[in-house]
C-alpha positions in Angstrom: -27.7 32.7 18.6 -23.9 33.4 20.4 -24.5 30.4 23.1 -26.2 28.2 20.3 -22.9 28.6 18.3 -21.3 28.0 21.4 -22.6 24.3 21.2 -22.7 23.2 17.9 -19.9 24.4 16.8 -17.9 22.2 18.7 -20.7 19.3 19.5 -19.6 19.8 15.2 -16.3 19.4 14.9 -16.9 16.0 17.8 -19.2 14.4 15.5 -16.8 15.4 12.7 -13.7 13.7 13.9 -15.2 10.4 15.4 -17.2 10.1 12.0 -13.0 10.6 9.9 -11.8 8.3 12.7 -14.6 4.6 12.3 -14.0 5.7 8.3 -10.3 5.2 8.0 -10.7 2.3 10.0 -11.9 1.3 7.3 -8.5 1.1 5.2 -5.4 -1.3 4.5 -2.4 0.5 6.2 1.1 -0.3 5.7 3.9 -0.5 8.2 7.1 1.6 6.5 9.2 -0.4 5.1 12.1 -1.9 5.1 15.4 -2.0 3.8 18.5 -4.1 3.3 21.2 -3.4 1.2 23.9 -4.7 0.7 26.3 -4.4 -2.1 25.2 -7.0 -4.1 21.0 -6.9 -3.3 18.9 -3.8 -1.7 15.4 -6.3 0.3 12.2 -4.0 0.8 9.9 -5.6 3.5 6.5 -4.3 4.6 3.7 -5.7 6.7 -0.3 -5.4 5.7 -3.3 -5.9 7.8 -6.4 -4.0 8.1 -8.1 -5.1 5.3 -11.9 -5.0 5.1 -13.2 -9.6 4.6 -15.8 -8.4 0.9 -13.6 -6.4 -0.4 -10.5 -6.5 -3.1 -7.2 -5.7 -2.7 -3.9 -5.2 -4.1 -0.2 -5.1 -3.3 2.4 -4.0 -5.1 5.5 -2.6 -5.8 7.0 -0.7 -8.5 8.0 2.4 -10.4 7.0 6.0 -13.0 8.7 4.3 -15.9 8.7 0.0 -15.5 8.6 -2.1 -13.6 11.8 -3.2 -12.1 13.1 -6.4 -12.7 12.2 -8.0 -9.4 11.3 -11.2 -7.0 8.8 -10.8 -4.3 7.7 -13.6 -1.8 4.2 -12.9 -0.1 4.2 -14.2 3.3 1.4 -14.9 5.8 3.0 -15.5 9.3 6.3 -18.1 8.5 4.0 -19.7 5.1 4.1 -18.3 1.6 0.9 -17.1 -0.2 0.1 -19.4 -3.2 -1.2 -16.4 -5.4 1.2 -15.1 -8.8 2.8 -12.2 -9.0 0.9 -10.1 -12.5 2.1 -6.7 -13.8 -0.3 -4.2 -13.4 -0.4 -0.6 -13.5 -1.9 1.8 -10.8 -3.9 5.2 -11.8 -5.3 7.3 -9.3 -2.1 8.4 -7.3 -0.6 11.9 -8.9 -2.6 12.4 -5.7 -0.5 11.1 -3.4 3.0 11.2 -5.2 2.1 13.3 -7.9 2.7 11.3 -10.7 0.2 9.6 -13.8 0.4 6.1 -12.1 3.1 3.6 -11.3 4.0 0.7 -13.0 3.9 -1.9 -10.7 4.1 -5.5 -9.7 2.2 -8.0 -6.7 -0.6 -9.4 -5.9 -4.6 -9.3 -6.3 -5.5 -9.8 -2.7 -9.9 -11.3 -2.1 -11.8 -13.0 0.0 -9.9 -16.2 0.9 -6.8 -14.1 -0.1 -7.2 -12.1 2.5 -6.1 -12.4 6.6 -8.8 -13.1 9.3 -9.5 -10.3 11.2 -5.5 -9.3 13.2 -3.4 -10.7 10.8 -1.4 -9.1 8.4 1.0 -11.0 5.0 4.2 -9.2 4.7 5.7 -8.9 1.2 8.8 -9.4 0.8 10.7 -7.7 -2.1 14.3 -8.4 -4.0 16.3 -6.4 -6.3 19.5 -6.7 -7.4 21.4 -3.7 -6.7 22.6 -3.0 -9.9 18.6 -2.8 -11.5 17.4 -1.4 -8.5 20.3 2.3 -9.0 18.3 2.5 -12.9 15.4 3.7 -10.4 15.8 6.7 -9.1 11.6 6.4 -7.0 10.6 3.6 -6.2 7.2 2.8 -5.0 5.0 0.5 -2.0 1.5 0.3 -2.0 -2.1 -1.0 -0.7 -4.4 -0.2 -3.4 -8.7 -1.5 -3.0 -11.0 -2.2 -6.1 -14.1 0.9 -5.6 -15.6 -0.7 -8.2 -15.4 -1.1 -12.3 -11.9 -1.6 -11.8 -11.0 1.9 -10.4 -8.6 0.8 -7.6 -7.9 3.5 -5.3 -4.1 3.7 -3.0 -4.6 3.0 0.5 -1.5 3.6 2.0 1.6 3.8 0.9 5.7 5.6 0.3 8.4 6.4 -1.9 11.0 5.1 -1.6 13.4 7.2 -2.8 17.4 6.4 -4.3 19.5 8.5 -1.3 17.0 5.7 1.2 19.6 2.7 0.3 
């Protein structure tokens, strides 16, 4: 039995790692946000990629209490994407950020809205500094629809007040 376990356990471990890696390839990803801060304004940019063509996504920016007053731009390369930003509540965030939900503004993406394989979208958020200072934590993320309007985070991060 000891001989068998020496071969089965390592083999199972390799299989689990490969399966986990393959599943991770099905997730949209986000770069670390770039934060530019001036005396008057805060500009936050992040790159989103690795979308799966037949899935629906939303890219958002927000806070716990309410979404900040902001201007959003979504770019594909050097071209603006012609989608309207919408307000929404992103639930299922407690495992990531220990908050029940995030009140956000952002973009819903599906099918023809998604970049081609290897392409990426850039979200640029502009806030007046006085508006940004109202919040201790801001959130930027990409979520995917898993059916029945259940949106789960695929990637995202918290931006703490100390970051700007």
